[in-house]
N, CA, C and O atoms as a GROMACS GRO file, in nm:
protein
  216
    1MET      N    1  32.074  12.346 -11.176
    1MET     CA    2  32.085  12.216 -11.114
    1MET      C    3  32.078  12.235 -10.962
    1MET      O    4  32.142  12.325 -10.907
    2LEU      N    5  32.000  12.151 -10.897
    2LEU     CA    6  31.988  12.154 -10.752
    2LEU      C    7  32.044  12.024 -10.696
    2LEU      O    8  32.003  11.916 -10.738
    3VAL      N    9  32.138  12.036 -10.601
    3VAL     CA   10  32.202  11.920 -10.540
    3VAL      C   11  32.188  11.932 -10.389
    3VAL      O   12  32.207  12.040 -10.334
    4THR      N   13  32.156  11.822 -10.323
    4THR     CA   14  32.149  11.821 -10.177
    4THR      C   15  32.273  11.752 -10.123
    4THR      O   16  32.306  11.640 -10.162
    5ILE      N   17  32.343  11.820 -10.032
    5ILE     CA   18  32.467  11.768  -9.974
    5ILE      C   19  32.460  11.782  -9.823
    5ILE      O   20  32.424  11.888  -9.772
    6GLU      N   21  32.495  11.676  -9.751
    6GLU     CA   22  32.506  11.686  -9.606
    6GLU      C   23  32.646  11.737  -9.574
    6GLU      O   24  32.745  11.687  -9.627
    7LEU      N   25  32.652  11.837  -9.487
    7LEU     CA   26  32.779  11.901  -9.454
    7LEU      C   27  32.793  11.907  -9.302
    7LEU      O   28  32.707  11.964  -9.235
    8ALA      N   29  32.899  11.849  -9.249
    8ALA     CA   30  32.924  11.851  -9.104
    8ALA      C   31  32.967  11.991  -9.062
    8ALA      O   32  33.012  12.071  -9.144
    9ASP      N   33  32.954  12.020  -8.933
    9ASP     CA   34  32.990  12.151  -8.880
    9ASP      C   35  33.135  12.189  -8.907
    9ASP      O   36  33.168  12.307  -8.918
   10ASP      N   37  33.223  12.089  -8.917
   10ASP     CA   38  33.365  12.119  -8.937
   10ASP      C   39  33.409  12.104  -9.083
   10ASP      O   40  33.528  12.100  -9.111
   11GLU      N   41  33.314  12.097  -9.176
   11GLU     CA   42  33.346  12.086  -9.318
   11GLU      C   43  33.315  12.217  -9.389
   11GLU      O   44  33.232  12.296  -9.344
   12VAL      N   45  33.385  12.239  -9.501
   12VAL     CA   46  33.363  12.358  -9.584
   12VAL      C   47  33.336  12.311  -9.726
   12VAL      O   48  33.410  12.230  -9.781
   13LEU      N   49  33.230  12.364  -9.785
   13LEU     CA   50  33.196  12.335  -9.923
   13LEU      C   51  33.242  12.453 -10.008
   13LEU      O   52  33.214  12.568  -9.975
   14VAL      N   53  33.312  12.424 -10.116
   14VAL     CA   54  33.363  12.529 -10.204
   14VAL      C   55  33.306  12.505 -10.344
   14VAL      O   56  33.318  12.396 -10.398
   15ALA      N   57  33.245  12.607 -10.401
   15ALA     CA   58  33.194  12.600 -10.538
   15ALA      C   59  33.281  12.689 -10.626
   15ALA      O   60  33.290  12.809 -10.604
   16LEU      N   61  33.345  12.628 -10.725
   16LEU     CA   62  33.433  12.701 -10.815
   16LEU      C   63  33.367  12.717 -10.951
   16LEU      O   64  33.312  12.621 -11.005
   17LYS      N   65  33.370  12.836 -11.006
   17LYS     CA   66  33.321  12.858 -11.141
   17LYS      C   67  33.439  12.843 -11.236
   17LYS      O   68  33.542  12.910 -11.220
   18ARG      N   69  33.425  12.755 -11.334
   18ARG     CA   70  33.533  12.733 -11.430
   18ARG      C   71  33.546  12.854 -11.522
   18ARG      O   72  33.451  12.890 -11.591
   19PRO      N   73  33.664  12.916 -11.524
   19PRO     CA   74  33.683  13.028 -11.618
   19PRO      C   75  33.710  12.976 -11.758
   19PRO      O   76  33.725  12.855 -11.780
   20GLU      N   77  33.716  13.066 -11.852
   20GLU     CA   78  33.744  13.031 -11.991
   20GLU      C   79  33.874  12.951 -11.999
   20GLU      O   80  33.973  12.987 -11.936
   21GLY      N   81  33.871  12.845 -12.077
   21GLY     CA   82  33.989  12.762 -12.093
   21GLY      C   83  33.989  12.639 -12.004
   21GLY      O   84  34.074  12.551 -12.020
   22TYR      N   85  33.894  12.630 -11.910
   22TYR     CA   86  33.887  12.517 -11.818
   22TYR      C   87  33.767  12.426 -11.845
   22TYR      O   88  33.737  12.339 -11.763
   23GLU      N   89  33.699  12.443 -11.957
   23GLU     CA   90  33.576  12.369 -11.986
   23GLU      C   91  33.595  12.218 -11.981
   23GLU      O   92  33.508  12.147 -11.931
   24ASP      N   93  33.704  12.167 -12.030
   24ASP     CA   94  33.728  12.023 -12.036
   24ASP      C   95  33.829  11.974 -11.932
   24ASP      O   96  33.879  11.862 -11.943
   25THR      N   97  33.858  12.056 -11.832
   25THR     CA   98  33.957  12.021 -11.730
   25THR      C   99  33.891  11.940 -11.618
   25THR      O  100  33.781  11.973 -11.573
   26HIS      N  101  33.958  11.834 -11.573
   26HIS     CA  102  33.908  11.749 -11.465
   26HIS      C  103  33.886  11.833 -11.339
   26HIS      O  104  33.969  11.919 -11.308
   27PRO      N  105  33.776  11.810 -11.265
   27PRO     CA  106  33.747  11.890 -11.145
   27PRO      C  107  33.860  11.896 -11.043
   27PRO      O  108  33.880  12.000 -10.981
   28LYS      N  109  33.935  11.788 -11.024
   28LYS     CA  110  34.046  11.791 -10.927
   28LYS      C  111  34.154  11.889 -10.972
   28LYS      O  112  34.214  11.958 -10.889
   29LEU      N  113  34.180  11.894 -11.102
   29LEU     CA  114  34.281  11.988 -11.152
   29LEU      C  115  34.231  12.132 -11.142
   29LEU      O  116  34.309  12.223 -11.115
   30VAL      N  117  34.101  12.153 -11.165
   30VAL     CA  118  34.044  12.286 -11.148
   30VAL      C  119  34.063  12.332 -11.003
   30VAL      O  120  34.104  12.445 -10.979
   31ALA      N  121  34.034  12.243 -10.908
   31ALA     CA  122  34.048  12.277 -10.766
   31ALA      C  123  34.193  12.308 -10.731
   31ALA      O  124  34.220  12.402 -10.656
   32GLU      N  125  34.287  12.231 -10.784
   32GLU     CA  126  34.429  12.258 -10.756
   32GLU      C  127  34.470  12.395 -10.808
   32GLU      O  128  34.540  12.469 -10.739
   33ASP      N  129  34.426  12.430 -10.928
   33ASP     CA  130  34.459  12.560 -10.985
   33ASP      C  131  34.392  12.674 -10.908
   33ASP      O  132  34.444  12.786 -10.904
   34ALA      N  133  34.276  12.646 -10.849
   34ALA     CA  134  34.199  12.751 -10.782
   34ALA      C  135  34.256  12.793 -10.648
   34ALA      O  136  34.208  12.890 -10.588
   35ILE      N  137  34.357  12.724 -10.599
   35ILE     CA  138  34.417  12.761 -10.471
   35ILE      C  139  34.514  12.877 -10.497
   35ILE      O  140  34.635  12.867 -10.475
   36ARG      N  141  34.455  12.987 -10.543
   36ARG     CA  142  34.529  13.110 -10.571
   36ARG      C  143  34.437  13.227 -10.538
   36ARG      O  144  34.315  13.215 -10.547
   37GLU      N  145  34.494  13.336 -10.500
   37GLU     CA  146  34.414  13.453 -10.465
   37GLU      C  147  34.345  13.516 -10.585
   37GLU      O  148  34.246  13.586 -10.568
   38ASP      N  149  34.395  13.493 -10.706
   38ASP     CA  150  34.339  13.561 -10.823
   38ASP      C  151  34.235  13.478 -10.899
   38ASP      O  152  34.200  13.513 -11.012
   39TRP      N  153  34.184  13.368 -10.837
   39TRP     CA  154  34.080  13.289 -10.904
   39TRP      C  155  33.957  13.379 -10.924
   39TRP      O  156  33.917  13.448 -10.830
   40PRO      N  157  33.898  13.379 -11.044
   40PRO     CA  158  33.795  13.478 -11.076
   40PRO      C  159  33.665  13.469 -10.997
   40PRO      O  160  33.606  13.572 -10.966
   41GLU      N  161  33.618  13.350 -10.963
   41GLU     CA  162  33.489  13.343 -10.894
   41GLU      C  163  33.477  13.214 -10.814
   41GLU      O  164  33.502  13.105 -10.866
   42TYR      N  165  33.439  13.227 -10.686
   42TYR     CA  166  33.418  13.110 -10.602
   42TYR      C  167  33.324  13.146 -10.487
   42TYR      O  168  33.306  13.263 -10.455
   43ARG      N  169  33.265  13.042 -10.425
   43ARG     CA  170  33.179  13.060 -10.308
   43ARG      C  171  33.218  12.956 -10.206
   43ARG      O  172  33.260  12.845 -10.242
   44THR      N  173  33.206  12.988 -10.078
   44THR     CA  174  33.230  12.891  -9.972
   44THR      C  175  33.113  12.891  -9.875
   44THR      O  176  33.053  12.996  -9.849
   45ILE      N  177  33.082  12.774  -9.822
   45ILE     CA  178  32.979  12.759  -9.719
   45ILE      C  179  33.037  12.668  -9.612
   45ILE      O  180  33.083  12.558  -9.643
   46HIS      N  181  33.034  12.712  -9.488
   46HIS     CA  182  33.084  12.632  -9.376
   46HIS      C  183  32.966  12.558  -9.315
   46HIS      O  184  32.856  12.612  -9.307
   47GLY      N  185  32.988  12.435  -9.272
   47GLY     CA  186  32.882  12.350  -9.220
   47GLY      C  187  32.799  12.413  -9.110
   47GLY      O  188  32.677  12.393  -9.106
   48ASP      N  189  32.862  12.488  -9.019
   48ASP     CA  190  32.784  12.547  -8.910
   48ASP      C  191  32.704  12.670  -8.953
   48ASP      O  192  32.629  12.725  -8.872
   49GLU      N  193  32.718  12.713  -9.079
   49GLU     CA  194  32.638  12.823  -9.131
   49GLU      C  195  32.501  12.775  -9.181
   49GLU      O  196  32.411  12.855  -9.203
   50ILE      N  197  32.487  12.645  -9.199
   50ILE     CA  198  32.364  12.588  -9.251
   50ILE      C  199  32.273  12.553  -9.135
   50ILE      O  200  32.310  12.476  -9.046
   51LYS      N  201  32.156  12.608  -9.136
   51LYS     CA  202  32.058  12.582  -9.030
   51LYS      C  203  31.945  12.498  -9.089
   51LYS      O  204  31.889  12.533  -9.193
   52THR      N  205  31.911  12.389  -9.022
   52THR     CA  206  31.800  12.306  -9.068
   52THR      C  207  31.669  12.363  -9.015
   52THR      O  208  31.664  12.413  -8.903
   53PRO      N  209  31.563  12.354  -9.095
   53PRO     CA  210  31.434  12.407  -9.051
   53PRO      C  211  31.383  12.334  -8.927
   53PRO      O  212  31.402  12.214  -8.911
   54GLY      N  213  31.318  12.410  -8.839
   54GLY     CA  214  31.256  12.350  -8.721
   54GLY      C  215  31.345  12.348  -8.608
   54GLY      O  216  31.307  12.300  -8.501
   0.00000   0.00000   0.00000
C-alpha cells in the first residue's frame, strides 16, 4: 500500500508493525502499547528529513 502524507518540519511520523496478538486491536490502543522500549518493530520519519524534488 502506498500512502501520501504531508508532514511539517516539526512533526514526526511513526509506523508501527502490529505484533502477534494485535491483529484486531484499535490503532490508538496499539500506539499506546507501543510506547515501550521493547516494542518489536517500528520506524520514524521526521518532517525535516523529507526533501521534495526540485
